[in-house]
N, C-alpha and C positions, 0 to 999 in steps of 0.2 A: 666456854662460858665466859662472859664478860661481866665484871662487877665494877662499881664505882668506889674509888678510894676517897676517904673523907678528909684526912689531915695532910695538907701540903706544907704547912708552916715549918715542919721539921727540916725541910730541905730548901728553905727560902734563899740562902746564899747560893746554893747550887743552881736553883731556878734562875736567879738574877744573872749569874755569870753565863749559864748555858744559853739563855735567850740571846744574848749578844753574840755568842759564838755561832748559834744556829743561823742568825741573820747573815753572817759572813759565809758560812758553809753553803747555805742554800743559794746564795748569789754566785759564789765562785765555782760551785759544782753544778750549777744550773739544775737544781732539783727543787721540788715543792716543799718537802717535809723533812724534818730532822727531829730526833727525840732521844731521850735518855730513859732507859728502863732498868729496873732492878729485879733480879731473879731471887725469889725466896720460896723454897720448896718447889712446888709444881706451878707457881704463878709468876708471870712477868707483869710488873707494875710500872706503868709509865709515870715517871717522876715529873718530866717536863717535855712538852712538844712545841714545835713551831711549824706552822703551815703558812707558807708565803701567799698563795693565791687560793687554792682549793682546800677546804677543810677536810682532811683525811684522818689524822691521828689526834684524838682528844687527849687532854691531860687527865691524870688521875683515874685511869681505868686499870683493871687487873684482868689479864687474859691467861687461860690455861697455857702452860709452856708448849704443850704439844700442838696447839693451834696458833702459835705466835710466829711472826716474821723473824723474831730473834732466833728461834730454833733453826730456821732455814739458814741464817747467817752463821751461827755458831757451829753448826754441823756440816757446813759446806767446806769441802777440802780443796776446792778449785781456787787458784789464784785469781785476784781481781783483774779485770781487763781494762 
């Protein structure tokens, strides 16, 4: 289940800084999207996202942890290639 989060102002300095970082990451890693998410209980909430070309990850959504990409990354024991 996906829900919309209403207040982003609490994280404004993180949003400002991460947007600059995401621009560099997406360019240097040649990827479209980057984001920061926070896990609280059984929800992953996207604090900030950056989509270079194709809009994939919206800001301010909450997703059940079991359905999130974060779960796949956090529980994957294989080293990055």
